C-alpha positions in Angstrom: -16.1 10.6 -11.1 -19.4 10.5 -12.8 -22.6 10.8 -10.9 -24.1 7.4 -10.3 -20.9 5.4 -11.0 -21.2 1.8 -9.9 -18.5 -0.9 -9.7 -18.8 -4.1 -7.8 -21.7 -2.8 -5.7 -20.1 0.6 -4.9 -22.0 3.6 -6.0 -20.7 7.2 -6.2 -23.2 9.9 -5.5 -20.8 12.8 -4.7 -21.8 12.8 -1.1 -19.3 13.5 1.7 -19.3 9.9 2.8 -18.1 8.9 -0.7 -15.1 11.1 -0.3 -14.4 9.8 3.2 -14.5 6.2 1.9 -12.2 7.1 -1.0 -9.7 8.6 1.4 -9.8 5.6 3.7 -9.5 3.1 0.8 -6.7 4.9 -1.1 -5.2 7.5 1.1 -4.5 5.5 4.3 -2.6 2.6 2.6 -0.7 5.2 0.5 0.4 7.1 3.5 1.4 3.9 5.3 3.5 2.8 2.3 5.3 6.2 2.2 5.9 6.1 5.9 7.5 2.7 5.6 10.1 4.1 3.1 12.0 6.1 5.7 14.2 5.6 8.7 14.9 2.3 10.4 11.7 0.7 8.9 13.3 1.0 5.5 16.6 -0.6 6.7 14.7 -3.5 8.3 12.7 -4.1 5.1 15.9 -3.9 3.0 17.7 -6.4 5.3 14.8 -8.8 5.1 14.6 -8.5 1.3 18.4 -9.3 1.1 17.9 -12.4 3.2 14.9 -13.5 1.1 16.7 -12.9 -2.2 20.0 -14.1 -0.9 21.9 -11.1 -2.3 24.9 -11.6 0.1 26.3 -14.5 -2.0 25.2 -17.4 0.3 24.1 -20.7 -1.2 20.4 -21.3 -1.3 19.0 -24.1 0.9 16.4 -25.1 -1.8 
């Protein structure tokens, strides 16, 4: 990142708080997304996606 970078009111000065904010904004959602890809959570999401997309061959109620 360049020193003094500014986008939508955010400024990057290279301070420790800038790194903490970056980890919170990018890292936490990324870790949560990866965590959801494993185990029973993944199976639940796949089952719900199948119901929404109607991949089991049932007629749509639309």
